[in-house]
C-alpha positions in Angstrom: -47.4 -34.2 38.0 -47.0 -36.1 34.7 -43.8 -36.5 32.7 -43.5 -36.7 29.0 -42.9 -40.2 27.8 -39.7 -40.8 25.8 -40.1 -41.5 22.1 -40.1 -45.1 21.1 -36.5 -46.3 20.4 -34.9 -43.6 22.4 -33.4 -44.5 25.8 -34.6 -42.4 28.7 -31.9 -40.3 30.3 -30.7 -36.7 30.8 -32.2 -34.1 28.5 -29.9 -33.1 25.6 -28.1 -29.8 25.9 -29.2 -27.5 23.0 -26.5 -26.3 20.6 -25.6 -22.6 21.0 -27.5 -20.5 18.5 -25.9 -17.6 16.7 -27.3 -14.2 16.1 -29.0 -15.2 12.8 -30.5 -18.4 14.1 -27.7 -20.6 12.9 -25.8 -23.0 15.1 -22.6 -21.4 16.5 -19.7 -23.7 16.4 -17.1 -23.3 19.1 -13.5 -22.7 17.8 -10.7 -24.7 19.2 -8.3 -22.8 21.4 -5.6 -23.0 18.7 -7.9 -21.4 16.1 -8.8 -18.6 18.4 -5.1 -17.9 18.9 -4.5 -17.8 15.2 -7.4 -15.5 14.7 -6.1 -13.1 17.3 -2.6 -13.2 15.8 -4.1 -12.5 12.3 -6.0 -9.5 13.6 -2.9 -8.1 15.3 -0.7 -8.6 12.2 -3.3 -7.1 9.9 -3.6 -4.0 12.2 0.1 -3.4 12.5 0.7 -4.0 8.8 -2.0 -1.5 7.9 -0.4 1.1 10.1 3.0 0.4 8.6 1.6 0.6 5.1 0.1 4.0 5.8 3.4 5.2 7.3 5.3 4.1 4.2 2.8 5.9 2.0 3.3 9.1 4.1 7.1 8.9 4.0 7.0 8.2 0.2 4.9 11.3 -0.3 7.2 13.4 2.0 10.4 12.3 0.2 8.7 13.0 -3.2 8.0 16.5 -2.1 11.5 16.9 -0.8 12.8 15.7 -4.2 10.7 18.4 -6.0 12.1 21.1 -3.7 15.7 20.0 -4.2 15.2 19.9 -8.0 13.8 23.4 -7.9 16.7 24.7 -5.8 19.1 23.0 -8.1 17.5 24.7 -11.1 17.6 28.1 -9.4 21.3 27.6 -8.5 22.1 26.6 -12.1 20.4 29.7 -13.5 22.3 31.8 -11.0 25.6 30.2 -12.0 24.9 30.9 -15.7 24.0 34.5 -15.0 27.2 35.0 -12.9 29.3 33.3 -15.6 27.9 35.6 -18.2 28.7 38.6 -16.0 32.3 37.3 -15.6 32.6 37.0 -19.4 31.4 40.6 -19.8 33.9 41.8 -17.3 36.6 39.9 -19.1 35.6 41.4 -22.4 35.9 44.9 -20.8 39.3 44.1 -19.3 40.5 42.8 -22.7 39.3 45.9 -24.5 41.1 48.2 -22.0 44.2 46.0 -22.1 44.4 46.2 -25.9 44.3 50.0 -25.6 47.2 49.9 -23.2 49.1 47.5 -25.4 48.7 49.7 -28.5 49.8 52.8 -26.5 52.9 51.1 -25.2 53.7 49.7 -28.6 53.4 53.3 -30.0 55.6 54.6 -27.2 52.9 56.8 -25.9 53.7 56.5 -22.2 51.1 59.1 -21.2 48.3 57.3 -22.9 49.5 54.0 -21.6 49.4 55.3 -18.0 46.0 56.9 -18.6 44.6 53.5 -19.8 46.3 51.6 -17.1 44.6 53.7 -14.4 41.3 52.4 -15.7 42.1 48.7 -15.2 39.5 46.9 -13.0 40.8 45.9 -9.5 40.7 42.2 -10.5 42.8 42.9 -13.6 45.3 45.1 -11.7 46.2 42.1 -9.6 46.9 39.9 -12.6 48.6 42.7 -14.5 51.0 43.4 -11.6 51.8 39.6 -11.3 52.4 39.5 -15.1 54.9 42.4 -15.0 56.5 41.0 -11.9 57.1 37.7 -13.7 58.9 39.4 -16.5 55.9 39.3 -18.8 56.8 35.7 -19.7 53.1 34.7 -20.2 51.3 35.8 -23.3 49.1 38.2 -21.4 47.9 39.0 -17.9 44.8 37.0 -18.6 46.9 33.8 -18.4 47.8 34.6 -14.8 46.2 32.4 -12.2 45.5 35.5 -10.2 43.2 36.9 -12.8 39.7 36.2 -11.4 37.1 38.5 -13.0 34.1 39.5 -10.9 31.5 36.8 -11.0 33.7 33.9 -11.8 34.2 32.6 -8.2 30.5 33.2 -7.5 29.5 31.3 -10.6 31.7 28.3 -9.6 30.2 28.3 -6.1 26.6 28.5 -7.5 27.4 25.6 -9.9 28.8 23.5 -7.0 25.6 24.3 -5.0 23.5 23.3 -8.0 25.3 19.9 -8.3 24.8 19.3 -4.6 21.1 20.1 -4.7 20.7 17.9 -7.8 22.4 15.0 -6.0 20.2 15.5 -3.0 17.1 15.5 -5.2 18.2 12.1 -6.7 18.7 10.7 -3.2 15.2 11.9 -2.1 13.7 10.4 -5.2 15.4 7.0 -4.4 14.2 7.1 -0.8 10.6 7.8 -1.9 10.8 4.8 -4.3 12.2 2.7 -1.5 9.2 3.5 0.8 6.8 2.9 -2.1 8.4 -0.5 -2.8 8.1 -1.3 0.9 4.3 -0.8 0.7 4.2 -3.6 -1.9 6.0 -5.9 0.6 3.5 -5.1 3.3 0.7 -5.7 0.8 2.1 -9.2 0.5 1.8 -9.6 4.2 -1.8 -8.6 4.1 -2.4 -11.1 1.3 -0.8 -14.0 3.3 -2.7 -13.2 6.5 -6.0 -12.7 4.7 -5.6 -16.0 2.9 -4.8 -17.8 6.1 -8.3 -17.0 7.3 -9.9 -18.7 4.3 -8.3 -22.1 4.8 -10.1 -24.7 6.8 -7.0 -26.8 7.2 -5.3 -25.8 10.4 -1.8 -26.5 9.1 -2.4 -24.4 6.0 -3.8 -21.5 8.0 -0.8 -21.5 10.4 1.6 -21.8 7.5 0.2 -18.8 5.6 0.0 -16.8 8.8 3.6 -17.7 9.6 4.7 -16.7 6.1 3.0 -13.3 6.5 4.6 -12.7 9.8 8.1 -13.6 8.4 7.6 -11.2 5.5 6.3 -8.6 7.8 9.4 -8.9 10.1 11.7 -8.6 7.1 9.7 -5.4 6.1 10.0 -3.9 9.5 13.8 -4.6 9.5 14.1 -2.8 6.2 11.9 0.0 7.4 13.9 0.8 10.5 17.0 1.3 8.3 15.4 4.0 6.2 15.8 7.7 7.0 12.6 9.4 8.3 11.3 12.8 7.1 8.5 14.4 9.1 
């Protein structure tokens, strides 16, 4: 059996171990253990941040929808309040017209006509009229009595209060949607730091950028858990 002679100038010894070849015929360089750890951490941070960003987008959309619903409800309650207030004004105008008929009849001394008109007072005006007479008619008219509450006035006030509450709720929903949208920008900064850490050949720079991304991500998660959730 013959052996291949060594090339001139090269010492004879153990055969050289070939370098590992990559899938495209290039030489595959082995990463140090620290680099592999950084790469794994970067993948984990990127994956978690992507999920959190998607969640923030979902919550921002839900709160924006809630805002639209609350604004619509506030508008409906406001319209209802206006309608009821208009109804109360109409009832007051009717009570005023009947009261003036009664006042003219009493001033003319026509007791029969006065009693006839008085029998046609609305129930709400009767309460105020009785209080007015019981108080010695010291106030200018029964309309000045606190007990005079025409039909629709209380309902109008309740609808107005409900409209204010719905409007305030809509503003809160709008702010929460904006908060979630702003948080997506913070998580985008995390993605930027982590992606940039993979482009640096210097180990200290890669670790520094990855650490900065993880710190910003931790701050974002801390803020995220303090936000209300709408599903």
